[in-house]
Steps between C-alpha positions, in 0.01 A plus 500: 500500500487871444286625206710601208384742237708602204444775247708486192537623147468233224816622325722541796783249534536565878124436541537164327792413729281589799214282388763215425639535851166425665418224240837334547462501875140359468370802693140595420445854386263710304620738235358760259674639198426870541529573130261222404239585767172687449483871592328441834770252607773724390357786713477267804862390452619860464320591821672216680843590361453866589378411850822300551706800397682318224524519131595207284447137398508226610303596801492213748293497811577216751260529786529873589857542367545669166803425285562671171727348236645160454640429846508129556698534827228725643225268381674207675553699824135619500389137458764358744635263230 
């Protein structure tokens, strides 16, 4: 299975839906709430988001594919569900 990394905001309803999508489908993923992370982690996340040329949360990386926003159809397609 492809590695899945999710960057979210703790107060964002779309971010919660994104985490719920992966949990409900029993798909393992790692996540970091940007706003609750330490400064060094926040800088690393911003560098990754900037490098991808996007701006927003949730930021989902499935393998090498970046998906921004709550987009369950794209998550499913990227994972061949």
